[in-house]
C-alpha positions in Angstrom: 1.4 67.7 7.5 2.6 67.3 11.0 6.1 68.2 12.9 7.7 65.7 15.5 9.8 67.1 18.2 12.2 64.8 19.4 14.1 65.7 22.4 16.9 64.5 24.6 15.8 65.7 28.0 19.4 65.5 29.8 20.8 68.2 26.5 17.6 70.4 27.3 15.4 69.9 30.3 12.3 72.4 29.4 12.6 71.4 25.7 10.0 68.8 26.5 7.5 71.0 28.4 8.3 73.7 25.4 7.5 71.7 22.8 4.4 70.1 24.7 2.5 73.6 23.9 2.5 73.3 20.0 4.8 76.0 19.2 5.7 77.5 15.8 9.2 76.9 15.5 11.3 78.8 13.1 13.0 77.1 10.3 14.6 80.4 8.5 13.4 83.6 7.0 9.7 83.9 8.0 8.9 80.3 7.6 7.7 78.0 10.6 7.1 74.5 11.6 3.9 74.0 13.7 4.9 71.5 16.2 2.5 69.1 16.6 3.7 66.7 19.5 6.8 66.0 22.0 8.3 63.0 22.1 11.2 62.2 25.0 14.1 60.5 23.6 15.7 58.5 26.5 18.0 57.1 26.8 19.3 59.1 23.8 21.0 57.4 20.7 21.4 57.8 17.1 19.2 54.7 16.8 16.9 55.6 19.3 16.2 58.4 17.4 15.1 56.5 14.3 13.3 54.7 16.3 11.3 57.4 17.5 11.0 58.8 13.8 9.7 55.5 12.4 7.0 55.5 15.0 5.8 58.6 15.1 6.2 60.2 12.1 4.0 60.2 8.5 5.3 60.4 5.2 5.5 64.0 4.4 5.9 65.0 8.1 8.7 67.2 9.3 11.0 66.7 12.2 12.4 68.9 15.4 15.5 67.5 16.5 16.8 68.5 20.3 20.2 67.6 21.4 23.8 68.7 22.0 26.1 69.0 19.0 29.6 69.7 18.4 31.9 71.1 15.4 31.7 67.7 14.2 27.9 67.3 14.2 25.3 65.8 16.7 26.7 64.0 20.0 24.6 61.7 20.6 26.0 58.0 20.9 24.8 55.5 18.0 23.5 53.0 20.8 23.1 53.4 24.3 26.8 53.4 25.7 28.5 53.6 22.7 31.6 55.5 22.4 31.2 56.8 18.4 28.6 59.6 18.0 26.2 60.5 15.3 28.7 62.6 13.9 28.6 64.1 10.1 31.0 62.1 8.6 29.4 58.6 10.3 25.8 59.7 9.2 27.1 60.3 5.8 28.6 56.3 6.1 25.3 54.9 7.5 22.7 57.1 4.6 21.8 55.3 1.5 23.0 57.5 -1.3 20.4 60.0 -2.5 21.6 60.1 -6.6 19.2 57.9 -8.5 20.6 58.6 -11.4 24.3 57.4 -10.8 23.9 55.7 -6.9 27.5 55.1 -5.2 28.0 51.8 -3.6 27.6 52.0 0.3 30.9 50.8 2.0 30.6 47.4 3.4 29.6 47.3 6.8 32.1 45.5 7.8 34.4 48.1 6.6 32.8 51.0 8.4 32.0 49.1 11.6 35.3 49.8 12.8 35.1 53.0 12.5 31.5 53.6 14.2 33.3 51.6 16.6 30.0 48.8 16.6 29.4 45.7 15.1 28.6 45.0 11.5 25.3 43.8 12.6 24.6 46.8 14.1 25.7 48.8 11.2 22.8 47.1 8.8 20.6 47.7 11.6 21.0 51.3 11.7 21.1 51.3 7.9 17.5 49.3 7.5 15.9 52.1 9.9 17.3 54.5 7.8 16.1 53.0 4.4 12.5 52.9 6.5 12.8 56.0 7.0 13.7 57.4 3.2 10.2 56.0 2.4 8.8 58.4 4.7 9.9 61.6 2.0 10.0 63.9 5.1 10.3 67.4 4.6 12.6 69.4 6.9 15.0 68.3 10.3 15.1 71.0 12.0 18.4 70.5 14.3 18.1 72.4 17.5 21.9 71.4 18.9 23.8 74.4 19.6 26.3 75.7 16.9 25.4 73.3 14.7 24.7 75.5 11.4 28.5 76.8 12.1 29.5 74.3 9.8 26.6 74.4 6.8 28.9 71.3 5.0 29.0 69.7 8.2 25.2 70.1 8.2 24.1 69.0 4.9 25.4 65.5 5.7 22.6 65.2 7.6 20.2 65.5 4.9 20.8 61.9 3.5 20.6 60.4 7.1 17.0 61.6 7.7 16.2 62.0 3.9 14.9 65.0 4.0 14.5 68.1 1.5 16.3 70.8 4.0 17.8 71.0 6.7 18.3 73.9 9.7 19.9 74.4 13.0 21.6 77.5 15.1 24.9 79.0 14.3 24.3 80.4 17.9 23.7 78.1 21.0 20.3 77.0 21.6 18.6 77.0 24.8 15.5 76.9 26.5 14.4 77.7 30.2 12.0 78.8 32.3 10.9 82.6 33.5 9.7 83.8 36.9 8.4 87.6 36.4 6.8 87.7 39.5 4.8 90.9 40.6 4.8 94.2 38.9 8.3 96.2 39.8 6.9 99.6 41.5 10.3 101.1 41.7 11.9 99.4 38.3 15.5 101.4 38.7 16.2 100.2 42.3 15.4 96.8 40.5 17.8 97.5 38.3 20.4 98.6 40.3 20.2 95.4 42.2 20.5 93.6 39.7 23.9 95.5 38.0 25.8 92.6 38.1 26.3 89.9 35.2 24.6 91.1 32.0 21.1 93.6 31.5 19.1 94.2 29.2 16.0 96.5 28.8 13.4 96.6 26.2 10.4 99.1 26.3 10.5 102.7 27.5 9.1 103.3 30.6 6.1 102.8 31.8 6.3 99.8 30.3 9.9 98.5 30.3 11.1 94.8 30.8 14.3 94.0 31.8 16.2 90.5 31.8 19.6 90.1 33.9 21.9 86.7 33.1 24.6 85.9 35.1 27.2 83.2 34.3 27.2 81.7 30.6 30.3 82.5 29.3 31.1 79.1 28.5 29.8 76.2 26.5 27.8 74.7 29.1 24.4 76.1 30.2 24.9 77.2 33.5 23.5 80.8 33.4 20.9 82.1 35.8 18.4 84.3 34.6 15.7 87.2 36.4 13.3 88.9 35.3 11.3 91.6 35.9 8.7 93.9 34.2 6.7 97.4 35.2 3.4 96.2 34.7 1.5 92.9 34.2 0.5 94.4 30.5 4.2 95.3 30.1 5.4 91.6 30.2 2.2 90.2 28.5 3.1 92.2 25.4 6.3 91.6 25.7 6.0 87.7 26.2 3.9 87.8 22.8 6.4 89.6 20.7 8.9 86.9 22.0 7.2 83.8 21.9 7.2 83.2 25.4 4.5 80.9 26.7 2.4 80.1 29.7 1.7 77.0 30.9 0.6 76.1 34.1 2.4 78.8 36.6 5.6 78.5 34.4 6.4 80.8 31.4 8.6 79.0 28.8 11.1 79.9 26.6 13.1 79.2 23.4 15.6 80.7 22.4 19.5 81.3 21.3 22.0 82.3 24.0 25.4 84.9 23.1 28.0 83.3 25.0 29.5 87.2 24.5 27.0 89.2 26.0 27.1 92.6 24.8 25.9 96.1 25.8 22.3 97.1 25.4 21.9 93.9 23.4 19.7 90.9 24.0 21.6 88.2 25.6 18.9 85.5 25.0 17.3 86.0 21.6 13.7 84.5 21.6 12.6 82.5 19.1 9.8 84.5 18.0 12.2 87.6 17.1 13.7 88.2 13.7 17.5 87.9 15.0 16.5 84.3 15.8 15.1 83.2 12.5 18.6 85.3 11.0 20.6 83.1 12.3 19.1 79.5 11.7 21.2 78.0 8.6 19.5 76.3 6.4 20.6 73.9 4.0 
């Protein structure tokens, strides 16, 4: 079975090239999904997301959905330009009942249209697409949206929308980016001194150390700068392999979770190949 990544490029500009490298996406524990295709969503909306699933996914596939989230769920609008967002309670209203033994009648479209701030015809259109997706029997929906896993009850409300057996999401900020290690640092300690501001994390022991400095990122936006240095090419190569950092062209791409509050002696960017990344994925 395939895994399709559906990416809001405005949310994470490096997510599309990351998933184009066909990475393994952790989904909790030791389980991973092997991404087979990356699809941009532009402009992003729930309607466009449902269209992309129907166009690119086949029966039994899994999906990765990359976008923004808040405490109420996904932040994408229902339609381009619409006011209401694809929050969990709206997702639940749009989805059909999963109980085949005792189905719960759906609320009339005319009743929920004012809540969704769209027309009854648009409600019907979304519901029709959800019904088509249900026939696909998708396996897993990996929501890679900041903090969406902090509220498992909210997260579980997306299962009937995507008609999946499972949904997962991080309980920390999700992040994608690019690294530029440059040439090995012959005077590694001097580099550490020159980059003492911000948050510093050093992995390994001399002469195979790798250091990552981050500046900013103390708020919920993604505005942070990152610098990296290694004592040797071999040290960086081994570090990249351990952390799941991949090279494509002249760039090193990464996916991880960003810790808003940096702790001394601990990484602030938790890369996707590490056990700590998987520990902060919530699966319902």
